[in-house]
N, C-alpha and C positions, 0 to 999 in steps of 0.2 A: 338885424340885417334886413334891408328892404328888398323886395322882389325886383328883379331885373327882367325885362322882356325876354322871353325864351325864343331865341332865333332859330327858325327852321333852316336846315341846310339848303343852299341854293346851288344852281348849276356851277357857279364859280368855285364853291367850296367842296364840291364832291370830286373824288379822284377820277371818276370815269362815268359820265352821264349816259354813255351808250351801253354800258354793261348792265345786265339784269340786276335788279336790286338784290334778289335772293336766288341762290343756286343751291340745289340739293343734288349731291353726286353719290350714287351707290349707297344710300343711307340704309342702315340695318339697325334694328334694336331687338335684342334677345333678352328673355327673362328666364332665370333659373327657377323652375317650379318643382324641383326635386324634393323628396322627403328629407328630413334631417339625416345627417351622416350616419348616426348609429342605426337608425331604422333601415337605411339602405344596406348597411353592413350586415345586419342580422337577417334581413329579408332577401338579400341578394338582388336588390333592384339597382338599376343604373340611374345616372343623372338624367333628368328630363329638362330639355330646353324648349321654351316656347318662342318661336320665331314670329314675333308680332309684326315686324317690318323686315323685309328681306331684299335689299338691293333696289331702292326706289330712287329715281333721278328725275328732276324737273327744274325749271327756272321760271321766275316771275318778273316780268318787266315792271319798271316803275309805273305806278298809277293804275295797274291792272289787277284783276282778280283771277286767281287760279283756284278752282274748286276741286276737292276730292270727294267722290261719291262711291258708295258701295254699301253692302249689307253690314249689319252690326257685327263687330268682331274682325273686320277685315284689316284693321290697323290704322284707320284714319286719325283717330284721336292720339294714338301713339306717335304718329308723325308730327302732329301739332305740338305735343309736349316736348318732343326731341328738338324740333326746330327752335323753340324759344329757350331751350336749355334746362327744362325741368327734368329731362332724362338725358344722360350722356349716351351718345351713339355707340353701339357695339362695333360698327364699321361704317366707313363712308365719311362724307364731309357735309357741313352746312356752311355756305359762304354768304356773307352779307357785305355788299359793296366790294367784293373781291377779297375780303378778309375771312379767314377760316375761324369762325366763332365757335365751332364745335370743338376746337382744340384748346380753347381757353378753359382753364381749370380752377381759377381763383376768382373771387368776387372783385378784386381790384382790376384784374385783366378784363373782366366782362363789363365793368362799370361804364365805359364809354358807349356801350351798345344797349344798356338796360333801358334807358329812357326812349330809345328809338324803336324798340321792339316790345310790343304789348300784346296781351291776350284777353279775349272775351270768352268766358266759360259758358258751358251749356246751361247750367242750372242757376238762374238768378236768385233762387231761394237759398242755395248753399254757398255761393261765391261772395256774399256780402256778410261781414261780421255783424251779427244781430245786436251786439252790445255797443256798437259805435253809432254815433249819429252820422247822417249822410255827409255832413260837412267834413267830418274827420276822415271818412272813407275816401272821398274824392281828393282831400288835401294830402293824403299820405304820399303819393308820388311827388308832389311839389317839395315836401320836406326831405324825402329820401334822395331824390335825384338832383334837386336844384338848391338844396339848403336854404329854402325860403322859410324864415322864422317870423316875419312881420305879420301879426294877426290881421291887420287891415288889408294887406296885400293878398293874403290867403283867402279871406272872405270875399274879396272882389273877384278873384280868379275862380273860386268855387261857384259864385253866382253866375259868372259868364258861362261856365261849363254847363250848369244846370239849364240855363236859358238856351244853350246850343242844342240840347237834346229835348227841348220843348217841355221842360219842367220849370217850376218857379224857384227863384233864388231863396225864397222862404222855406222851401222844402229841405234845405240844408240842416234845419234844426230838428228834423224828424228822424225816426229810426226806420230801418228797412221793413219791419213788419207792418208799418202803416201804409205800404204801397202795394199795388197789384203787381202781378208777374211782369207785365209789359213795362211798368214804371221802374221796377227793379232792374230790368235789363237796360233801360235808359241810364240808370245810375251807373251800371257797370261800364257802359260805353263812355260816360263822362269821366269815370275814373281812368279808363284806358287812354283817353285823350288829354289828360291833365299834363302829361310830360311832353305833349306834342310829338307823338311818334311818327315815323315814316311807314312802319310795317305793323299791321294788326293780324294776328292769328285768331280766327273766329271759329271756335269749336262748337258747331251746331247751336248758334246763339238764339235760334227761334224754335227749336224742337219742343221746348217745354211750354210754349205759348199757344193761345187760341189762334185760329186761322186769321181772323181780322187783325189781331194784334201782331201776328207775324208780319203781315204786309206793312204795317206802320213802321216796325223796326227795320225791315229790309229797305223801305224807301228812305228812312233816316240814314241808314248806313251808306246808301248810294249817294245821297245828297252830301254827306260829310266827305265821301271819297272825292267827289267833284270839287268841293270847296277847298280841301286841304291837300289834294293830290296823294291820297293814301294808297298804299298797296296792301291787298288782302290775300291771305291764304284762308279759304273758306271751306269748312268741313260740314258735310251734310249727307243725309240719306234720302232727302226729298228732292226729286228731280225737277219739280216745278220751281222750287226755290233756287236750285242751282242754275236753271235756265234764266231766271230773272236777274241774277246778280253777277254771272260769270263772264269773263272774256275767254278763258280756256278752261277745259274740264279734263280731269283724269279719273278713270274708272279703276277702282282697286278691288282685288280679290285675293284673299288669303295672304296679305302682306306684300303684294306686288301690284304694280301698275300693269293692267292688261291692255289698255287703250287710252290714248290721250290726244287731244287736238283742240282747235278752236271750237267754241260752243256750237256754232251753226253746223260745222261739218259733222261733229259727233252726233247731234240730234237728227240731222237729215240723212246722213250716210253712215250709220253705225256698221262696223265691220265685225268686231269680236262677238261671238255668240252670247257671251254674258251681257255685253252692252245691249244687244238686241232684246234679250229677255228682260233686262231692267226697264227698257223703254216700253215694253209691252205691258208693264204694270201701270202706265199712265192711262187714265180714263180717256176713251175715244169719244170726245164730246161731239165731233162732227159725224159720228156714226158712219164711217167709211166702209165698214164691213171687212176690213183687212184682217186676215187670219192672225191670231195672237198665240204666242207660245209662252205660257207662264214659267217662271223659274221653278224647276223641280228639285227635289232633294234638299239637303242641308249643307251648310259650309263644313268641310272636313275639319277634323281636329288639328289645329296648328302645331301641336306637340308631335304628332305623327302624320304629316301631310302625305298625300298620294305621290307616287313616283311620277316623273314626267311633268306634263302640264297639270297644275293643281285643279283645274276646272274639268278635267276629262271625266270624272265619275258622274257629272251632271250634264255633260255636253252631248247633244244628239249627233254631232259630227265627229266624235272621237274615233280614231283609228289606232293601230299599233304604235305608230310613231308618237302619237300624243301621250300614250301610256308610258313611254320609255324615255322621251327626250324633253327637257324643259325648253320651251320656245323663247326666242329672243325677239325683241321689238324690231319690226321692219316698217318702213314707210309704205303706206297704201297709195293708190293712184289719187284718192281724194285728198291726201295730205295729212292724214292722221298716222300716228304710230301705233302699231298693233302687234301684240305678242300672241300669235296663233298660227299653228302649223296649217290648219285648214285654209286660212286666208292666204298664207304664203304660197300654198300649192294650188290655189285657185279652186278648191273644193267648195268654198263658201262664196257664192256670187254676191255682188253688190246689191243692196236692197234700198233704193232711194225712198225716203219717207217725207211726208209733210207733217212734221211734229213741231209744234210750238206750244208747249205747256203753259196754260194760263195760271196766273197767280193773282189773288185779289190785290187791288191797289187802293185800299181804303186809306 
């Protein structure tokens, strides 16, 4: 069977081009981390549920990048894996072009969406099969999703994809261990692009790379987004990287979104105390002398989270209401959505900043 051109969806074939490509509504993902039943029975322990993600909602318009940022353990990667279907949601919905893909439970039902949703993983050393040649790694989506079996067609397509990520078509004959970390991540990107997806979930794709290599990969991803109209969900803990790639940014804390808005608003008019503390970790290269407040304390145990606002044990503005009542997200005058009692009550005034984190553009 010969390869046929893989047609990308057009405005005429999409059901609703005005609707966001991806919508996440009240998404939750819990993990049972209890001891085995007999241990609990004899020791008198209760079941323990880890709420990795607990009621997250956002949407991503076509061709844009929505980034999730926060400390390690806040649930960013769990959201990424739940959105692509690696984890089933405990509650909530994931919508793709208006269809609830989180409700699909069989491979056959999910098949129409598999080639349109791809993921780039964090560690390029672990995400590539060391026993496969690069040609076979990149060709797998072609054979799996498009039933391409013609060897010549596969080789031509793999060569095109390798050239697209600035590698040589001859590199297809090599094994992953023959490449550097940045080159391996380029191979991962080529594999993700093989099925010509609309939506890429990028789970900290540059965190395992050197700074100069990070910039090369980020610039490549932005160029590919412009060229193919890709939509990204970008996961990172690096604020400079997030500023460089994002259209909108959401700040996560202990499984919840505490603030989200367009990139410029969030970086220049942060409202939530946690967002401000994160931004204070960015080096002040202009030496403005602005007082900085580092993030104090540690993230609470998600198995036994604090009552009320989960950030109140670390928040310098916490009061009795914060300790007793979970805040809901409300719009701020600057246009961001903020889940904070202090902001809602006017106890935390606006703090305009001139923050434009630099990232190398090698």
